[in-house]
C-alpha positions as CSV (number, residue, x, y, z in Angstrom):
1,M,-124.6,-3.5,3.4
2,I,-122.9,-6.7,2.1
3,A,-120.9,-4.5,-0.6
4,K,-119.5,-2.2,1.7
5,N,-118.3,-5.0,4.0
6,Q,-116.5,-6.5,0.9
7,V,-114.7,-3.2,0.4
8,K,-113.4,-3.0,3.7
9,Y,-112.4,-6.5,4.1
10,Y,-110.1,-6.3,1.1
11,F,-108.8,-2.9,2.0
12,I,-107.2,-4.1,5.3
13,P,-105.0,-6.6,4.2
14,L,-103.6,-4.3,1.3
15,L,-102.5,-1.9,3.4
16,F,-100.8,-4.7,5.5
17,S,-98.9,-6.0,2.7
18,F,-97.4,-2.7,1.3
19,S,-96.3,-1.9,5.0
20,T,-94.5,-5.0,5.2
21,L,-92.4,-4.5,1.6
22,I,-91.5,-1.2,2.8
23,G,-89.9,-2.5,5.9
24,K,-87.3,-4.6,4.3
25,S,-83.9,-3.5,2.5
26,Q,-82.5,-4.9,-0.7
27,L,-80.3,-7.9,-0.2
28,K,-76.4,-6.9,-1.6
29,A,-73.4,-9.3,-1.2
30,D,-70.3,-7.9,-0.2
31,F,-67.1,-9.5,2.0
32,N,-63.4,-8.8,3.0
33,A,-60.6,-10.5,4.1
34,D,-57.7,-9.9,6.9
35,Q,-54.8,-10.2,4.5
36,V,-55.0,-10.4,0.6
37,S,-51.4,-11.2,0.1
38,G,-48.6,-12.9,1.7
39,C,-46.3,-15.8,1.6
40,A,-47.1,-19.7,1.2
41,P,-48.9,-21.2,3.3
42,L,-51.4,-18.1,3.7
43,L,-54.2,-18.4,6.2
44,V,-57.0,-16.0,5.3
45,N,-59.8,-14.8,7.6
46,F,-62.9,-13.9,5.2
47,T,-65.6,-11.7,6.9
48,D,-69.2,-11.3,5.2
49,S,-70.2,-7.6,5.0
50,S,-73.5,-8.2,2.9
51,T,-76.5,-5.7,3.4
52,G,-80.2,-7.1,3.3
53,N,-79.9,-9.5,6.0
54,P,-78.6,-12.7,4.3
55,T,-79.5,-16.1,5.6
56,Q,-77.3,-18.2,3.6
57,W,-73.9,-18.0,2.3
58,E,-72.3,-20.1,-0.2
59,W,-68.2,-19.2,-0.7
60,N,-66.0,-20.5,-3.8
61,L,-62.7,-19.7,-2.1
62,G,-60.6,-20.1,-5.4
63,N,-58.7,-22.9,-4.2
64,G,-61.5,-25.7,-4.9
65,T,-62.5,-25.1,-1.5
66,T,-66.3,-24.4,-0.9
67,S,-67.8,-23.0,2.5
68,F,-71.2,-22.3,3.7
69,L,-70.2,-20.7,7.0
70,K,-70.8,-16.9,7.3
71,N,-67.0,-15.8,8.0
72,P,-64.9,-18.9,6.8
73,S,-61.1,-19.1,7.2
74,V,-58.9,-21.1,4.6
75,T,-55.2,-21.7,4.5
76,Y,-53.7,-21.2,0.7
77,F,-50.6,-23.5,0.5
78,N,-49.9,-22.9,-3.2
79,P,-48.3,-19.6,-4.6
80,G,-50.5,-17.9,-7.0
81,Q,-53.6,-15.3,-7.4
82,Y,-57.1,-16.4,-6.1
83,T,-60.6,-15.3,-7.5
84,I,-63.2,-15.6,-4.4
85,K,-66.9,-15.5,-5.1
86,L,-70.0,-15.2,-2.5
87,V,-73.5,-15.9,-3.0
88,V,-75.9,-14.7,-0.2
89,K,-79.5,-15.7,0.1
90,N,-82.6,-14.8,2.0
91,A,-86.5,-15.4,1.7
92,T,-86.8,-12.7,-0.7
93,G,-84.1,-13.5,-3.1
94,A,-80.2,-13.9,-3.7
95,D,-77.2,-12.1,-4.6
96,S,-73.4,-12.5,-5.3
97,L,-70.0,-10.7,-5.7
98,I,-66.7,-12.1,-7.3
99,K,-63.3,-10.4,-6.5
100,T,-61.2,-11.4,-9.5
101,Q,-57.4,-12.2,-8.0
102,Y,-58.5,-10.9,-4.7
103,I,-55.7,-13.0,-3.0
104,T,-52.1,-13.2,-3.8
105,V,-50.0,-16.0,-2.5
106,N,-46.1,-15.6,-3.0
107,A,-43.6,-18.4,-3.1
108,I,-41.2,-18.8,-0.1
109,P,-37.8,-19.6,-1.1
110,T,-36.1,-23.0,-1.2
111,V,-33.1,-23.3,1.0
112,E,-30.2,-25.4,0.0
113,F,-26.5,-25.1,0.9
114,E,-23.4,-27.2,0.6
115,G,-20.1,-26.9,2.5
116,G,-16.5,-28.2,2.3
117,P,-14.3,-29.8,4.0
118,L,-17.2,-31.2,6.4
119,A,-14.7,-33.4,8.4
120,G,-11.1,-32.4,9.8
121,C,-9.1,-31.3,12.9
122,F,-9.3,-28.0,14.4
123,P,-8.8,-25.4,13.2
124,L,-10.8,-26.5,10.4
125,K,-11.9,-23.6,8.0
126,V,-15.2,-24.7,6.0
127,Q,-16.2,-22.4,2.8
128,F,-20.0,-22.6,2.6
129,N,-21.9,-21.9,-0.5
130,D,-25.8,-21.0,-0.8
131,L,-27.6,-22.9,-3.4
132,S,-31.3,-21.3,-2.5
133,N,-34.1,-20.6,-4.8
134,P,-35.6,-17.4,-3.9
135,G,-39.2,-18.4,-4.8
136,S,-40.9,-14.9,-5.7
137,G,-38.7,-12.0,-5.7
138,I,-35.1,-12.2,-4.9
139,I,-33.3,-13.4,-1.8
140,N,-32.1,-10.2,0.0
141,L,-31.1,-11.8,3.5
142,W,-28.9,-14.6,4.6
143,Q,-28.7,-15.8,8.5
144,W,-26.2,-18.6,9.0
145,D,-25.8,-20.1,12.4
146,F,-22.6,-22.4,12.3
147,G,-23.5,-24.2,15.5
148,D,-20.7,-23.1,17.5
149,G,-22.3,-19.5,18.8
150,T,-21.3,-17.6,15.8
151,I,-23.3,-16.7,12.9
152,G,-22.6,-14.9,9.6
153,T,-24.9,-12.8,7.1
154,D,-22.6,-13.4,4.0
155,Q,-24.5,-15.2,0.9
156,N,-21.3,-17.6,0.8
157,P,-19.4,-17.2,4.2
158,S,-16.2,-19.2,5.2
159,H,-15.7,-20.1,8.8
160,T,-13.3,-21.6,11.2
161,Y,-14.1,-24.1,13.8
162,K,-11.8,-23.8,16.6
163,N,-12.8,-26.9,18.6
164,S,-13.6,-30.3,18.2
165,G,-17.3,-31.7,18.1
166,N,-20.3,-32.1,15.5
167,F,-21.8,-29.1,14.7
168,N,-25.6,-28.3,13.3
169,V,-25.3,-25.6,10.4
170,T,-28.5,-23.5,10.0
171,L,-29.5,-21.3,7.0
172,Q,-32.3,-18.9,7.0
173,V,-33.1,-16.8,4.2
174,R,-35.8,-14.3,3.1
175,N,-36.8,-13.0,-0.1
176,S,-37.7,-9.4,-1.3
177,L,-41.4,-10.0,-0.4
178,G,-40.8,-10.9,2.8
179,C,-40.8,-14.8,2.5
180,I,-38.8,-16.7,5.1
181,K,-37.5,-20.5,5.1
182,T,-35.1,-22.1,7.1
183,M,-33.1,-25.4,6.7
184,V,-31.1,-27.2,9.5
185,K,-28.4,-29.6,8.7
186,P,-27.6,-31.8,11.7
187,S,-23.9,-32.9,12.7
188,Y,-23.0,-31.2,9.3
189,V,-19.5,-30.3,10.0
190,K,-17.5,-33.1,12.2
191,V,-14.3,-31.5,13.7
192,G,-12.0,-33.7,15.4
193,A,-9.5,-32.8,18.3
194,G,-6.2,-30.7,17.1
195,V,-2.8,-32.0,17.7
196,T,0.0,-29.7,18.9
197,A,3.4,-31.3,18.5
198,N,6.1,-30.1,21.0
199,F,9.1,-31.8,22.6
200,S,12.1,-30.9,24.9
201,N,15.7,-32.3,25.3
202,D,18.3,-32.6,27.7
203,S,22.0,-31.7,27.6
204,S,21.7,-30.4,24.2
205,N,25.5,-29.4,24.3
206,N,28.1,-31.8,24.6
207,C,31.8,-31.5,24.1
208,K,32.6,-34.9,22.4
209,P,30.7,-37.9,21.3
210,P,29.3,-40.3,22.0
211,A,26.6,-38.5,23.8
212,I,23.3,-40.0,24.8
213,I,20.3,-37.3,24.6
214,N,16.8,-38.0,26.4
215,F,13.9,-36.5,24.4
216,K,10.8,-35.6,26.2
217,N,7.2,-35.7,24.4
218,L,5.1,-32.5,25.1
219,S,2.3,-33.0,22.5
220,T,-1.3,-32.2,23.2
221,A,-4.4,-33.6,21.4
222,G,-7.1,-33.5,24.0
223,P,-8.3,-37.3,24.8
224,D,-7.2,-38.7,21.7
225,I,-4.6,-41.1,21.7
226,L,-1.1,-40.2,20.0
227,T,1.5,-41.8,17.9
228,Y,4.9,-40.3,17.2
229,K,7.8,-40.4,14.5
230,W,10.9,-38.7,15.5
231,D,13.7,-38.0,13.2
232,F,17.2,-37.1,15.1
233,G,19.0,-35.4,12.3
234,D,21.7,-38.0,11.8
235,G,19.6,-40.8,10.1
236,S,18.3,-42.3,12.9
237,T,14.5,-42.5,13.7
238,S,12.2,-43.7,16.4
239,T,8.5,-44.3,17.6
240,Q,8.8,-44.1,21.1
241,A,6.6,-41.4,23.1
242,N,10.0,-40.6,25.0
243,P,13.2,-41.8,23.1
244,S,16.7,-41.3,24.1
245,H,19.1,-41.3,21.3
246,N,23.2,-41.7,21.1
247,Y,24.9,-39.5,18.8
248,T,28.1,-41.0,17.8
249,T,29.4,-38.1,15.4
250,P,30.1,-34.4,16.1
251,G,27.9,-31.6,14.7
252,R,24.7,-29.6,15.0
253,F,21.4,-31.7,14.6
254,T,18.1,-30.8,13.9
255,V,15.5,-33.0,15.4
256,Q,11.5,-33.5,14.0
257,L,8.9,-34.9,15.6
258,I,5.7,-35.6,14.1
259,T,2.5,-36.5,16.2
260,T,-0.5,-38.1,14.9
261,S,-3.9,-38.3,16.7
262,S,-6.3,-41.3,16.7
263,S,-8.6,-39.0,14.9
264,G,-6.3,-38.7,12.1
265,C,-5.0,-35.3,13.0
266,T,-1.2,-34.5,12.3
267,N,1.2,-31.6,13.7
268,T,4.9,-31.4,12.9
269,I,7.2,-29.5,14.9
270,I,11.2,-28.9,13.8
271,K,14.0,-27.8,16.1
272,N,16.9,-26.5,14.3
273,K,20.2,-27.2,15.9
274,A,18.4,-28.8,18.8
275,V,21.3,-30.9,19.7
276,Q,25.0,-29.9,19.3
277,I,27.7,-32.3,19.8
278,G,31.5,-31.3,19.6
279,S,33.7,-28.6,21.1
280,V,32.8,-24.7,20.3
281,I,35.9,-23.3,18.2
282,A,35.9,-19.3,19.2
283,S,36.4,-17.0,16.4
284,F,35.9,-13.5,15.2
285,S,35.7,-11.1,12.6
286,G,36.5,-7.2,12.1
287,N,39.2,-4.9,11.3
288,S,42.6,-5.3,12.6
289,S,43.0,-1.5,12.7
290,V,40.9,1.6,13.7
291,C,41.0,5.3,14.0
292,A,40.7,6.5,17.6
293,N,37.4,7.6,18.7
294,A,35.9,5.9,15.9
295,P,33.4,3.0,16.1
296,L,35.0,-0.8,15.5
297,S,32.3,-3.6,14.6
298,L,33.4,-7.1,16.0
299,S,31.2,-10.2,15.1
300,S,31.6,-13.7,16.5
301,T,31.9,-16.4,13.9
302,S,32.2,-19.0,16.7
303,F,31.2,-22.6,15.6
304,P,28.9,-24.4,16.7
305,V,27.0,-21.1,17.8
306,P,27.8,-20.8,21.7
307,K,25.1,-20.4,24.4
308,S,27.0,-17.0,25.7
309,V,30.2,-15.0,24.9
310,L,32.7,-12.4,26.9
311,W,34.8,-9.9,25.1
312,K,37.6,-8.5,26.6
313,F,38.8,-5.3,24.7
314,G,42.2,-5.1,26.3
315,D,41.6,-1.6,28.0
316,G,39.6,-2.8,30.8
317,D,36.1,-2.9,29.2
318,T,34.2,-6.1,28.4
319,S,31.0,-7.1,26.7
320,T,28.6,-10.2,26.5
321,S,27.1,-9.0,23.1
322,V,27.5,-11.5,20.4
323,N,28.4,-8.7,18.0
324,P,29.5,-5.6,19.8
325,V,30.6,-2.4,18.9
326,K,33.7,-0.6,20.8
327,V,35.4,3.0,20.5
328,F,39.1,3.0,21.6
329,V,39.6,6.4,22.7
330,K,43.7,6.4,23.0
331,P,46.0,5.1,19.9
332,G,47.8,2.1,20.4
333,V,48.1,-2.0,20.3
334,Y,45.0,-3.6,22.1
335,T,44.6,-7.4,22.5
336,V,41.0,-8.2,22.5
337,T,40.0,-11.8,23.3
338,L,36.9,-13.5,22.9
339,I,35.5,-16.3,25.3
340,T,32.7,-18.9,24.3
341,F,30.4,-21.0,26.2
342,L,28.5,-24.0,25.0
343,G,27.3,-26.1,27.9
344,N,30.6,-27.2,29.8
345,C,32.7,-26.4,26.6
346,V,34.7,-23.4,26.6
347,D,37.2,-21.9,24.0
348,S,38.9,-18.6,23.3
349,V,40.7,-16.7,20.7
350,T,42.7,-13.6,20.7
351,K,43.6,-10.9,18.1
352,N,45.6,-7.7,18.3
353,I,43.6,-4.5,17.3
354,T,45.8,-1.3,16.5
355,V,44.4,1.9,17.3
356,I,45.5,4.8,14.8
357,S,45.5,8.4,16.3
358,K,43.8,10.9,13.9
359,P,44.9,14.3,12.8
360,T,44.0,17.4,14.8
361,S,42.6,19.9,12.0
362,S,43.9,23.6,12.2
363,F,44.4,26.4,10.1
364,T,44.9,30.2,10.0
365,S,43.9,32.9,7.5
366,N,43.3,36.9,7.5
367,L,40.1,36.1,9.4
368,A,38.5,39.3,8.2
369,G,38.2,41.2,5.1
370,C,35.9,43.4,2.8
371,A,33.4,42.2,0.2
372,D,35.2,41.0,-3.0
373,H,38.1,40.0,-0.6
374,S,40.3,36.8,-1.5
375,V,41.0,35.0,1.6
376,S,44.2,32.9,1.9
377,F,43.8,29.8,4.2
378,I,46.9,28.3,5.6
379,N,46.8,24.5,6.5
380,T,48.5,23.6,9.9
381,T,47.1,20.3,10.3
382,P,49.8,17.5,10.8
383,N,50.2,14.4,9.5
384,A,47.2,14.7,7.1
385,V,47.6,13.9,3.4
386,N,43.9,14.8,2.2
387,Y,42.0,18.0,2.9
388,F,38.3,19.1,2.1
389,W,37.6,22.6,2.5
390,D,34.0,24.4,2.6
391,F,33.9,27.9,2.7
392,G,30.4,28.3,3.9
393,D,28.9,31.0,1.1
394,S,27.1,28.6,-1.2
395,T,28.7,29.5,-4.4
396,T,29.8,27.3,-7.3
397,N,33.3,27.2,-5.9
398,S,32.3,27.0,-2.5
399,T,34.6,23.8,-1.7
400,S,38.2,22.8,-2.5
401,T,40.7,20.0,-2.0
402,S,43.5,22.1,-2.0
403,K,46.0,22.2,1.2
404,N,46.2,25.8,1.4
405,P,43.6,27.5,-0.8
406,V,42.5,30.9,-1.5
407,H,38.7,31.9,-1.7
408,L,37.2,35.0,-2.9
409,Y,33.9,36.3,-0.8
410,D,31.8,38.5,-3.3
411,S,29.4,39.8,-0.3
412,A,29.6,40.7,3.5
413,G,28.5,38.8,6.1
414,N,29.5,35.9,8.6
415,Y,30.8,32.6,7.1
416,T,31.5,29.3,8.8
417,V,34.9,27.5,7.1
418,T,35.0,23.9,7.7
419,L,38.2,21.7,7.2
420,I,38.1,18.0,7.0
421,S,41.6,16.5,7.1
422,T,42.3,13.1,6.7
423,N,45.7,11.0,7.4
424,A,47.0,8.0,5.3
425,N,45.2,5.6,7.6
426,G,41.8,7.0,6.8
427,C,41.6,8.9,9.9
428,G,40.0,12.3,10.0
429,D,39.1,15.2,11.9
430,T,36.8,18.2,11.4
431,L,37.7,21.7,12.3
432,K,35.2,24.7,12.0
433,Q,35.9,28.6,12.3
434,N,33.8,31.7,11.5
435,I,35.2,34.5,9.6
436,Y,33.6,38.1,9.0
437,I,33.6,40.0,5.8
438,Q,32.5,43.6,5.6
439,L,32.5,46.8,3.5
440,P,34.7,49.6,4.9
441,Q,32.6,52.3,6.6
442,V,33.1,55.9,5.5
443,K,32.3,59.3,7.0
444,I,33.4,62.8,6.0
445,I,33.4,65.2,8.8
446,T,33.5,69.1,8.4
447,P,32.9,71.5,10.8
448,R,29.8,73.5,9.1
449,D,28.0,72.3,5.9
450,S,26.9,75.9,4.9
451,A,28.6,79.5,5.5
452,C,29.0,83.0,3.1
453,A,31.3,83.1,0.0
454,P,34.2,82.7,-0.4
455,I,35.0,80.3,2.7
456,M,37.6,78.0,3.1
457,K,36.6,74.5,4.4
458,K,38.7,71.5,6.1
459,F,37.7,68.3,5.6
460,N,38.4,64.8,7.8
461,A,37.5,61.3,6.9
462,V,36.7,58.6,10.0
463,I,37.1,55.2,8.0
464,N,36.6,51.6,9.5
465,S,38.2,49.1,7.6
466,P,38.8,45.8,9.7
467,A,40.3,44.2,7.1
468,D,43.8,46.4,6.3
469,S,44.8,50.1,6.5
470,V,43.9,52.8,4.3
471,V,46.7,53.8,1.9
472,S,45.2,56.4,-0.2
473,Y,42.6,59.4,-0.5
474,L,40.8,60.9,-3.3
475,W,38.6,63.8,-2.8
476,D,36.3,65.4,-5.2
477,F,34.6,69.0,-4.2
478,G,32.2,68.8,-6.5
479,D,33.5,72.2,-8.3
480,G,35.9,70.5,-10.6
481,T,38.8,70.3,-8.3
482,T,40.2,67.3,-6.2
483,S,42.6,66.4,-3.7
484,T,44.8,63.4,-2.4
485,E,45.4,64.5,0.8
486,T,44.2,63.0,4.0
487,S,42.8,65.9,5.6
488,P,42.6,68.5,2.9
489,T,41.4,72.3,2.9
490,H,39.6,73.9,0.2
491,N,38.1,77.2,-1.1
492,F,34.7,77.2,-1.9
493,N,32.6,79.8,-4.1
494,T,29.0,80.7,-3.7
495,G,27.2,77.7,-4.8
496,V,26.1,74.1,-3.4
497,Y,28.4,71.1,-3.7
498,N,28.6,67.4,-3.2
499,I,31.6,66.2,-1.5
500,K,32.7,62.6,-2.6
501,L,35.7,60.7,-1.1
502,I,37.0,57.5,-2.5
503,S,39.6,55.5,-0.4
504,R,41.9,52.8,-1.0
505,S,43.2,50.2,1.3
506,S,46.1,48.1,1.4
507,K,44.5,45.3,-0.2
508,S,42.9,47.5,-3.0
509,H,39.5,47.8,-1.5
510,F,37.7,50.8,-2.0
């Protein structure tokens, strides 16, 4: 009995222990991270994914940081690659996992830039130069904010500031790994108010010295205080805002004003011939003779330059153009007057212009002919000394300068003959006439072209020769016999005969 009870006693605990070991899984370390690469500073959240129900965790995060949390977080500030180790434990044992170079931290760019000039008056053009270090990778994006509402994306941009003020300049760069860094330089560019110099003056034209001219300053520079330096063009100067100056000698004077603002900005305006002292002297240039219906160019050479002019051409026409072009229709002598106005100063000058008649081109010719026909042209132009002919057939000898030329046309057609005649004064006229050159048209008429032999045939010819008359005929009857009669009769024997007629005009055309 005792032995049986002992066996039963030990048997039950053994079964219980075996059951306990079967219900537990093996401990195995594992983990992951929400990101394994990025730009410094890089925040990484680790998650334990170990199996076997660990109850203790020990992390070595690769940057000298140790954590005993189940799911730790750490920020990597320095670029590099980090190896992570996790040790997990429970009552039954321990396990570990090492992930070599598991986390990669990329270096961010180091931003730096320079610019110049950094101070001045608007408009101020500043050249900016990027001096940034890319860190990891290379820089592939630049974003500039110039502080006046404009941006730029060039690496080394230039920018013009058009308003006064102190401007912050910002540069943001991004490298090829996506790392971004920004730098702001407060009040980096200082732009002062610009100056626009300007002035007006009264009584700019005076007929004789001395003359007092009043000047009014019209310069602007925002809120800045301005100073002035005037140069009146006669050796005199002034620093007054609105000076008056007495000109004691005649002439045309260039006035200069230099305006400077309290910010150090300067602008200059120069007005040429702003003041004119002395009477205007009227004068003009142009040819003293011209052909009728040809343009005549006239130019005012008055001194000083007048404010306005009036031309009178002597034929009732007038002009207010400084340099008019006039066409006189009729020959004759015309009195041309130029009147100049400068302030209350008036002057005039008069010259005679001779208008020469031009020749009237004319010619005659035997205006029609046959091909290979020499056409004689008779020039009937009066008072001409030079001639130019164009015969209109584009041959090598299609022009002539003879008075009465003869020209040979070698083909039929319509031709335009042009004659330009010029007189001793160089006045010319042009005339165009058409001539028609054609071959004579010949037609043989016979009552019947077939019959029984022997047969007597009478022949007639219809000849259209517009250039001249027909003076001779030569008939060839095709059987060895010929005739020179106008309308011959010929006896034919049996056969087929080709009839040929050669006619000659009074000018030897066939």
